[in-house]
N, C-alpha and C positions, 0 to 999 in steps of 0.2 A: 503493500499500499504506500509505503514511504517513498518507495523508487518511482511508483506511478504519478505521486504528486510532484518530486524533483522534475521529473520528465516532462508534466504538463506546463510547471513554472518555467521550466527552459524554452519550451515551445511558444509561450505567451512572450516570453523577452524577445526571442528571435522574431515574431512576429511583428511587434511593435518596433525593434530596429528596421525591419524590412519596412515598414510602412514609412518610416520617417528617415531613410537611408539619403534620400537626395539631400535634405537639409543637413544631417550630421555629416556628411561626406563634404559637402560644401564648405562647411564651416571649419573643417581641418586642413583642406586641400592646399590653402595658401596664405603664405605670411610672409614679410620680410627676410625671415630665417629660414624658413621653408618654402622655396620661391619655385623649387621643379613643379608643384600640383598646380600653379596658378593657371588659370585659363589665359591662354593668348589672344585676348581681344579687348578692345577698347570697351569703356564703360557704357558709353552710347549703344553700343549694339545690345546690352542685355536689357536696357532700361528705356529705350525710346519709345516704344510701343504701348507699355503699360502706362508710360508716363503720359504721352498724348492722350490715352483715353480718360486717363483721372483728371488731368487739367481741363479738358474739353468739356468734360461733364460739368467742371463747377464753372467753367467760362460761361457757358451757357446757361446754366441755371441759375446764374447771378447776375443776369441782366435785366431784371425787372419783368421778365417775359415768362417766369414760372406761377406756380399756383397763387403766389402773394400779390401778382397782377390780377389775377382773375378774381382773386376774391376782393380787390381793391375795385373793381369794377363791378361785381355783382352784389357786394354786401354794404355798398354806399346807401344803398336803399332800405337795407336791414337796419343798419346802424343808423341811419340820419332820419329815415322815413320820408325820402326824397329820392327822385331820380337820379342816376349816376351824373356827378358833376354839379348837379344844382346847388345853389346855396354856397359854395366852394368857389376860390377862384381858379382851381384845377391844377395847381402847381404841387408839385409833391418834391422832397428829397428824401433821401435814403443812404443807409450805408450798411454794408455787411462784413463779415469776417467769417472765414471757413477753415478748417484743419482737417486734413486728410491724412491718415496714416495708413499706406498701402505696401504690402510685402510681397515677395516671390521666393519661395521655398524650394523652387526646382532647379534645373540647370542654372538660371540665370542668379538666383540666389542674391537677393538684396533686399534692403529695406529704406523706407523713405517717409519724409513728413513734407507736406506741401502744406504752405499759409497762404490765402488769398484774401487781399482786402478788395473792396469795392465801394466806389462813392457812385452814385446815381441821381440823376434829376430827369423829372417828366412832367407833363402837361395834357390836359383832355383837349385837343381840338375842337371837338364836338362833344356831345354827351355821350357818344359811345367810342371814340376813338382816341387812342392814349398815343403820345410820340415821346419817347426819351432818348437818354443816352448815359452811359457809363464809363469810368476811368477806373482801372484796377491794377493792383501790383500784386504778382506772384513771386513766392520763394521757395524753390524746391532745394532740400538737402537730402543726400542720397547716398548711402552705405553699401559697397557691391562687395559682398563676401568672396565670390568667384574669381575676381582678378585682384582682390586686394585694395582695389581704389574707391572711388565715389565721385559724386557730382554736386556742383552748386550752381543752380539754376536761377536767373534772375529775369523778371518778364512784365513788361509795361503794356496794356491793354487799353484799346477803345472800341466801344462797341453801341451803335443806334439801335433802338428796337421800337417795334410798333405792337399795339395791341387794340382788337376790335371787338365790341359788344355785338354778337350776331342777334340775340335774344336774351329772355330772361334765364335762360340755361346755359348758352352756347357762346362762347368765345374761339377767337383764333389770335394767334400772335406769330412774330417772326423776329429774328433778329439777325444781324453779321457783326463780325469784329475781326481786329488785327490785334496780334500779340507781337512785339518785339521783343526777342529772348537773346540772353548772354549766357553762355556755358563755359565753367570751368570744370575741367575733369583730372583724374589720374587714374595709376594703376602701377601696380608691380609688375618688372619684368621676369618673365619666366625664365630667362637665361641667364641673368646675374643677379636678380633682385632689386635691381635699380627701380628709382621711383621715376615713372615717365608722365609728363605733364601735357596737355593742350588744352587749346581754348577755341571757341566757337561762336559767331552769331548766328541766327535762324530767325526766321518770318513765319508766322503761322496765321492763317486766314481760316474763318469757320462761320457756320451759319445754320439757322434753324428755322421749322416751321412746326406748329403745333395747333392742334385742335381740343378744346377743352370742354368738358360739361361740368355743370354745378346745378346742384339743388338743396334746399334747405327743408327739412320735414319739420312742422310745428315750430320753426325758428330755432330748433335746437340740435337736431342731427342732421349733419352736414355730411353731404356725400359728393365727391369729385372725382373727376375720371379725364385721362389725356392720352391721345395717341399723337405722334409726332416723328419726325426724321431730322438729324444732323449730319452735318458733313465738314471734315477738317482737311486742311493739308498743310504741313509743316515743312519749310526747307531750310535745311542745316549748311552753313557754308563748308567747304573743305578745309582741312587743316593738317598741320604736321606733328607728330610726337616728338617732344623735347627730353633729352636726359641721356645718360651713358648707357643704354639699353643694348641689347642684341637682337629686339623683335621691334624697333619703334617703326611705326605704320605713317604712309602719307594718303590721307583719306580723303577722297572725292567729294563733291556735293551730294547730300543724301537728302530724299524724298520721303516724307512719311505722310501716307493717305489714311483716313478714318472715316466710315460711312456707318451710320447706325439708325435703326427703326426701333421705336420702344411704344409701351402701351403701361398704363399705370392707374392705379386708383387711390383713393385717400378718404378716410372716413374720421369725422371728428362729432365732438359733442358740444354745443355751447352751454356754459354757464356765465350767462352774462357776458363782461368784458373777457373772459378767457374761455378759451378753445382748445383742450387737448385733443390729439389726433394719431393716428397711425396711417402709415403709407406703405405702399408696396410698388415695384416698377420692373417690368422686364425689359431688356435690352437684347438686340442681336446686332452683331456686326455684318452687314451685307458686303462690306469692302475693308480690308485691311492690309496696307502693303506698306514692305519697307525697300526701298530702291537706292543703292550704294555701290560703291566700288572703293579698293583698297590696294596699295602693295606695301611691301615688306611683312614683316612678321612672320609666322609660320603657319601651317597646317594644324590645327587643332590646339589641345593643351600643351604646354611645354615648348621649349625653343626650337627654331627651324630656320632655314634659309629659305629665300626664295619669296614669291608673292604668296600673301596669305589668302584664305577663302572668303573674301568682304571682310566684313568687319570684326566676324569672331566665329568661333564655333558653335557656341549658344544658339538655339532657335527660339521664337516667341513660343508661348503655350498656344497648342491649335484651338483652344476653347475659342468660340464666335459669339457665346450669349452669356448672360448673368442675370439675376435677379437683385435689387436692391430694395431694403426694407427698412422701416424705423418708424420712431414716434416722436412726438413733438408737442410744443404747447404755443399756440398764438394768443395774441394779446392786441384787443380792438377798443381805444379809448374814445370818449366822445369828445375828446379835445383836438382828433385828428391825428393822434399818436397811434401807431401800431408797432407789433413787433413779433418776433420767433425765435425760440430755442429749439433745435432739432439735433437729434442722433440717427444716422443709419449706417448701416452695414451693408457690404456686398458679397455675396456668394454665387457658386455655380462655375467658377473657373479654376481649373488645376494648377493647385499651388499656390495661387493668388489669392490674398484676403485684404480687405480694407474697411476702414471706419472712419465716419466723416462726422465731425461735429459743427455746426453753423449758428450764427446768431445773425440777425437782421433786425433794422429800428427805421421806421417810414414816419415821416410828418406831412400830412397832407394840411394845405394853408390856402 
């Protein structure tokens, strides 16, 4: 009996190690002292696809065209007993902060923190049409275990948007935007353990269109739904890695493309000025491309002469869909002030996890 228990315990430990093998192996395979196991690829190759997906989601959902604008358009009647825009000048200013922690424990093996600050202003051109513009700043800090390096990315964003109230239950919105990005990155050379550094600038363009539905039952139970699509393209300048390594790369211009469709619902219950809610959204990548070229380096992990196989040996996760869900609390004041706090998590992509915390405040005057 004792022998069988030992066998069972050993099997459970082995299964646990196999399930988490990608993470354990990546954590031990690269350091300045043990550089032979470092993956021979620049950090952007491991991270750019996931970074574009996460930053674009925040960029687009913080242009004033997310469910908060839908609420501003439809709930003004609820809050003030008037048609949308009546009795107000129609101007609003708002600000938001988002913090996203996203990790990859597969072959790419990195963890990152994205902080996003947004300031916007909008106005009702008519009782049912709102125009606005936002300015934003994003800061991404990333550590890559696979190649012993990391990234520091700063971006400045501008994005105009429009929202239209179609009737008492439906609205549509659209946004386009541009972000100027600057990236510093480094990695450990798998040939001699040197620190290789590089820097490059990038341009990101993005856009989205959405159809939103909204209904309040007995002015308490609030149900919303959304379907939409987004498209983003990021062009990164070429660069040359610096440092006394043996696998330095010369990387050409890199183009990243992301297209998504999505659908989601949210349900809240109003307690006067406060409204707790829960939400869920499904996203599918109908397009996700990574196009680049490089010379130098070597094929795969470890040192090697001659041209390398693009940017890195690692490849992005093949998953093309995900589900995001979360909870939050909305506030609607009678003096034109409103706000929101929210937590959301994303599941469904192999080896990838993400948690986002956000806060937003708005003043209608």
